[in-house]
N, C-alpha and C positions, 0 to 999 in steps of 0.2 A: 444202362450206365450212361447217364447224361452229364454233361458239363454245366447244365443249368443248375439253379439252386436246388438243394435237397430238402428244403423246407418251405412252408407257405408263409413264413414270417410271423412275428408275434407283436406287432405294434399294439400298445395298450390302448383300449377304448376309453371313452369318457368315464365309464363306470367299470373299472377293471375288477376281475374276480378276486375274492378274498377267501382265506382259509381261517377257521376258528378252532380253538381247542381250550381245554381247561388246564391251568397250571397253578398249583397250590390252592385249588378250589375257586380260582378267579378266572373269568373268561378272558382269553387273549385272541388277538386277530392280527393278520398280516396279509400283505399282497401275495396272491398265488401266481406262481410262474409255471407255465407249461408250454413248451415249444410245440407239442402236438395238439394243443388246444383242449386237453382233457379237463373235465370239471374238477374243482377242488374236492378232495375226499370229504364225505359227510361225517365220518367218524375218525377222530385222531386221538391217539394215545401217546404219551411221552415214553421214550425208551432210552436206556443207558447201557453201560458196559456189562451189566448183569443180565441183560436180555439174551436168551439162547437163540441160536439160529432156528431151532425147531419151533419155538414159540413164535418167533418173528414170522416164520413162513406160514404158520397156521393163521395168524392174525391177518397177514397180507392176503392170503388166499380167500379169507372171508370178507375182504373188502375194508379192513381196518388199517388205516395208515399209521405209521410210527414216526413221530417227530423226534429225531435223535438229539440227545443232550450230552452224550458222553464224548469219548475220545474219537477224533476223526479217523485215525488209522483203524481203530476197532470197527467203526462203521463200515469201512471199505471191506474188511475181512468178513463182517456179517453179511454184506451184500453178496460176496463171493460164495459164502456158505449157502445162502438162500438159492443162488443160481445153480449150485451143484444138486440141490434137491429137485430142481426142475429138470436138470439133465438126466437124473436117474429115473424119471418117470417113464413108464413103459410106452413104447412106440408101436402102434399097430402096424402090421405088415400089409402091404398092398402092392401088387405088381404094376398097377396103373400109375404112370408117372404124373398124370394130371391130378389124380387124387392125392398122390404124395405131395405135390406142390401145394394144393389147398390145405392139406393137413399141416404142412410146415408153416404156412402163413398163420393158421390158427394157433399153432404152437408159439410162433414169434409174438403174436399179439398177447397171448396168455403170459408169456415171459415178461414182456414189457409192462403189462398191467400189474403183475404181482411184484416184480422188482421195483416198479415205480412207486410202491407204497412206503419205501424207506425214504424219509424226508430229512432235509437239513435246513437250518435257518441261514439267512443272509442278512447281515447288518446293513444299516442305512448308508454306511461308508464303503460297502462292497466287500467287507471282510466276513469270514466265517467264524462265528463266536463259539468255536469248539476247540478243545485241547489238541495240539499238534496238527492244526489245520494249515494248509498251504496259503500263501498270499495270492489271491486270485483277483485282486483289484483290476489289474490290466485286462485279464481275460474277461471279467465281468463287464467292464466298460466296452470292450470290443464286441461282446455278444449282445448287450442290451442298451448300450449308451450309458448315460449318467444313471448311477444307482443312488437314489436319495431317500429310499424308504425301506423299512424292514420287510423282508419277503421270505417265502418258503418255496422250495422246489425239491424235486426228487434228487436223491444222491446220484442216481444213474445219469440223469440229465446234467447234473453239475460236473460229473466226471467227463461227460462229452464236451462240455465247455472247456475244461482243463486240457483235454486231449486236442481239441481244435486249436487252442492257443499254441500248443507245441508244434502242430502242423504249420500254423501261420508263421511261427518263428523260424523253424528249421527249413520248411519248404519241401516240395516233392520234386525229385530229379526228373527231368524230361529229356531223355537222350536226343530226341528229335530237335530240341532247341539247344542242347549243350548248356542248359541253365536250369534253374529251379522255378517252379510256380508255387506261390504261397496262398493256399486256400484260406478263406475266412470262415468263421463259425457259420454253419448253415449253408455253406456252398460246397458242392460235391468236389471231392479231391480227385484229380486225374491220375489215379494209381494204376489204371489199366493201360499200360503203355502201348499195347499192340495196335489199338485203334488210332493212336496219335501217329504212329509210324505210317499208317495208311495215308493220312492227310499229308504227311511230309513227303511222300513218294508218288502220289497220284499224278499223272500227267496234267499239266496246266493247259487250259484252253489256249489256243493261239492268240497271242497279243493280249492276254488277260491282264488287267490292271486294277479291277475293282472286285470287291467281294462283300457279301453279307454273311455274318456268323450268327445264326439263329439260336437263341438260348445259350448265350456265351458262357455263363457261369464264371469260372476263374479267368476267362479270356485266353485260355491256352490254344484253342484252334485259331483265333485271330493272330496270336503271336507266331504260330507256325506259318500261317499264310503270309504274314508280313516278312518273316525271315526268308521266304521264298521269292520276295520281290514284288508282292502285290502292294501297290502304293496307296490305295484308298479302300479302307475296310470300315463297314458299319457293323458293330456288334450290338445285339439286342438281348434284353432279358426283362422279365416282369418284376423281378425281386430286387429290392433296393440293396440288400446285402451283396448280391451278385454284381450289381452295377459298381458298387464301391470297390469290390474285390478285383474285378476286371480292370478298372481304371488304375488301381494301384500296381497290379502286376505288369500291365502294359507300359506304364511309365517307368517302372524299375528296369524293364528290359530294353528301354529305348525306343518303343514303338508308339508312344503317345501321339506323335504327329501323323502316323499312318492309320491309326484306328480311332474312330469315334464311337463311344459307348453310349447308347441311348436306351431309355426305358420304353419298351414297346411290346405289344402282344404279337409275337412271331416277326412279321416283316416290317422293315422301315419303308418309307416312300421310295419309289424309283425301281431301277433294275441294276443288276450286277452281272459280271462275267462268271463269278462263282458264288453260289448260294449254298453254304454248308450248314448242316444240322445234325446233331447227335442227340436225338430225343430219348426219353426213357425207353428201355427196351422191352418191358413186360407190361402188357395191357391188363393190369389188375388194380384194385383199389388201394391207394396208400393208406396205411393205418397208424403209422407212427412218424415222428419227425424225420427219421432217417430214411423213410421210404420214398420221398418225393423225387429223388433223382433216378430211381430205378423203376418205380411203378407209375403208370399213367392210365387212369381209369378209361377203359374203352379205346385206348390208343389215340386220345384226342389230339395230342401234339403231333404225332405222326400224320394223322389224317389232315390236320390243319396245314402242316408243311407241304404235303403232297398236293393238296387241292389248290393252294395259292402259289405254288412254285412257278408255274409257266408264265404267269403275268409279271414275275419279278426277274426273269432272265433276259439278258441281252440276246440278240439274234443268234449268236454263236456260243451263248453261255451254257454252263452246266450246273446242275444241282448235285451236290455231294451229300448223300444220305449215309450216315455212319450208324450201323445198327447190327446187333447180334441176331442170330437165329434161335436164341434160347427160348423165345416164346413159341416157336414152332416145335422145338424139342419137347416142350412142356405141354403141348397140345392146346395152347391158348390162342394160336393164330396159325393159319396154314401159309405155305409159300404162295399158294394160289390167291389167298386173300390179299397179300402184299402186291403181287403182280397185277391183280384186278384194280387195286387202288391206284397204282401207278398208271395203268391204262386209262382208268376213268378220269384221271386228272389231266389227260392229254399229254402224257409224257412217254418217252421211249427210253429204254435202257441202252446206253452206249457201251458200257462195260461194267464189270464188277471185279473188285480186288478183294481177296479173302486172306484171312490170317487166323491162326489158332491162339486162344488165350494161353497165357503163361502163369496165371495166378494160382495160388496154392489149392484153392477149392476144386480146380479142374482135375486134381490128382488125389483128392481125399475120398477114398473108397467108403468111408463111414458116413459120408453125406448122403441123406436119403434121395437127393437129386443128382447123385454122381453120374448116372447114365447120361443125363442131359448135359451136364457140365463138361463131361469128358469129350462129348461129341460136338460141342458148341463151335460155331464158326462166326467170326466177326467180319463184316463186309463193309466196303465203301462202294455204294452204288452210284455210278456216274449217269446222271439223267439229263435228258434234253427235252425241250418242248417240241411236240410234233408240228410240222409245218401246217399252217392254216389251209383248209381245203379251198 
């Protein structure tokens, strides 16, 4: 669960992908939008309110995309009906939690692939040219910038854009701040409050005045550190959406003078008294646009943070690693692996603060990964550089 961006970004190349289909016997073409970078479907048929969920599911399962021309609300109902057919598919039983995890990932990818075959058009002015469609012009401009060309995208992704705009408008309450954080589209929402409370209550190093926030995302960790009196903070992220999101949140909270947000791969130049990082918690391959905040192939961000931490700490500085043990519960990484990586980086553990998750999935006994989620512990590891020999 990272506060860095949840997506790789989708800046259009010089030759953006296009999708083609036949309409009234004539070929049509439009810009293809896919946040996950999936290729445009090769086979596209038109669909309207007469299309049944059963037929739509069969077409999508066979790799045929459906470009919707009917009522927008009916399209949403059709998508839900298709999803129920996936939910009803038989689930093999296996007592091995690691196998269950990989099976759930395969299921999530299959779900995203099939449901992603129901497509909707977007006009050049950012409106949806369907009956009873919502006004998404502001959401579209926030997600993609200026919309000035007819395009096509999956309804599922469009609903994500609409939902993200609601998050951005309403915000996410952060009790540790006594305020709300407003995530942008493509930037992970800090809904897991337990790890924020760890950052809000961890003992500060003596006379600490500076901090780095690595992979800042919404800027929430920087905001918490600033609220605790850290006067000079540099927040980094690789994604332009996260940079804009963090700057907007920090300015709204009154911390713009205390926090400088920069685009950087992990560390900025120099050293700090606190170097905080909340990397993706699961070392697995991201497969969809919503995966990038949670899954980190090979644990690259974690490894990069640990290996570079010592050289960015002041003599009495601390690294604050915020991470869950869910990967250990799923058999994807052992506690020994983590401790070895800490030791190999020339670091020592000062202390560890633990908390239990409070989200709904931790108590959902129907979840195939329930055993791991129910036992999960989220920790803030306080790390220091070992003295030079």
